[in-house]
N, C-alpha and C positions, 0 to 999 in steps of 0.2 A: 373261038374269037371272043365270045361273051365271057368265057372264064378268065381270059387275060385282062379284059376290061374290068371285071369285078375284082380281080386280084390287084391290079394297079390302083383302083379306087380305094380298096381296103388299105393298101400300103400308104397312100397319100393321107388317108384319114388318120392312120396311126401316127404318121410323121407329124402331122398337124397337132395331135394330141400331145405327143412328146414334147413338142416345142413349147407348149403353153403349160407344161407341168410346173408345179411350184419349185422354187429353189430352196433347198433345205440345209440349215446349218445346225450342228449339234453343240450345245453349250456345256454339256456334262451336268454336274451337280451345281445348282444355283445357291448362292449363299450371300453373306453380307458384303463380299467383294463385288458382287453384281456382275453384269455383262452388259455390252452395248453393241449396237449395230448402226452402221452408216452405209446405206445402199443406195445405188443409183442405176437407172437404166439409161441407155444411149439412144433410144428411139421411143416414139409414142407407142402405147399399147397397154395391156393388162399387166398390173403388178400383183404377184402372189408369191410372197416369201414366207418361209416357215422356220422357226427357231425352236428346236426341241430342247428340253432340259428336265432335270428331276430335282425334287425337293427331298432332303433327307429327314426333315422334321416338319412339324406343324409350323406354318409360316404365313406372314402377310407378304405380298409381293407388290412393292411400289414401282410405278412405271411413269416414264415421261417420254412424250413423243412429239415431233414436229416435222414438217417438210418445208423445203426451200422452194422459192420461185425466183425466176430470172427473166428479164425482158432485154431484148437487143436494143441497140440504139434506134432501130427502125420500128420500135414498139411491138415487136413479135415476141410472143411468150415462148422462151426457149426451154425453161425447166418448170414443171408444174405437176402436181398430183391431185386429181379430183377424187372425191369420195374416199379419202384416206381413212382406214379403219384398222385398229389394232384389237384382235380377238384372242382370248385365252381359252384353251381346251384342256380338259384332263384326260389322260390316257395316251395311248400311242398314236402317233400321227396317222391320220386316215381313219382311225376308229375311236376318236375322242368324243367327249361330251362337252358342249359349250359351258363355259364358266361365266363369261361375261365379255363385253367388248365396248369400245368407245371410238368415236370419230375424233380425229386430230387435225389440226390446221398449221398455219404458219407460225403461230406462237406456241411456245411449249405448253403442252397439255399434261397435267398430272393426274394419275389415277391409281387407286390402291385396290388390289384384289385381296380381300380379307379372308382369313381362316382357312387356308389351304392345307390339306393333310399331305403327308409324305407320299411321294409317288411320281409318276411320269406326267409331264405337261408339255404343251407347246403353244407358242404365239404364232399367229398368222397375220401378216400385214398385207392388206389388199387395197387396191385403188386403181385408177386409171391415169397413166402418164399421158398428159395432154400437151406437154411442151414439145416443140420441134426437136429438141435434143433429149427428151425423156423426162425423168423424174429424179429426185434426190430427197431421201428422208433420213432421219436419225431417231433412234429410241434407246433408252437404257432402262434396266430393271435391277432391283435389289431385293433379295429375300431376307426379311427380318424375322427373328423369332417372335411369334405372336403369343398372346395369353391363350392357353389352351381352353377349350370349352369347359364350362362349369360342370361339376359332378351332377349326376342325375338326381332329381328330387325323389325321396322315397315314396313308395306307394302308400295309400292311406292305411292299408292293413298292417304294413310294417311299422308305420308311425304309431298306430294304435297299440300294437304289441310292445313297442319301446316304451311308450308312456305307461302302460299297464305294469311293465316291469319296474320302471322307476317308482310308480305308486306303491308297489309291493315292498320295494327296498325302503321307501320312506316310512311305511307302516311298521316294518320290522325295526327300524331305527327308533321310531317313537315308542314302541313297546319296550325295547331295551332301556330307553331313557326313563320311562315310568317305573319299570321294574327296579332300576338302580336307585330311583328317588325314594321308593317305598322301603327300601332296606334300611 
């Protein structure tokens, strides 16, 4: 009897975990054409949506996000999203490293994630749908070619060798000039 109770409890816990798992959308390769999402829930609760993509080259990713609110004629909030956050991670979903995030509200919020290298990434939109009919948000992103990082500054030893070589070439040119003038 205890085994059945434990088994049923484990199944219910797994079902509850599966129901709260993030909704995932794959955008493929993100580029100048960009991508956008308009998502809504139909009841109050946790919002956790994931958008995976990859970058083919070094890029800046510009983003814009907002959420919508609505109130009924009887002044009941029907659509709302509290603690709305857009986060960017590098790597595969579930094993990524945080790149940055920002909170967004009812007016459009712009944010640029600068200097991203080629590879896999994902956005995660989180918040709490507090309207009686859930939540509604929108965001779009565009990957623009960025200026690549500057070349590395030479080590002092390499710079010293370069200047020594230039000095030797200068001395050799000066000797030739003097030798030709003496003739």
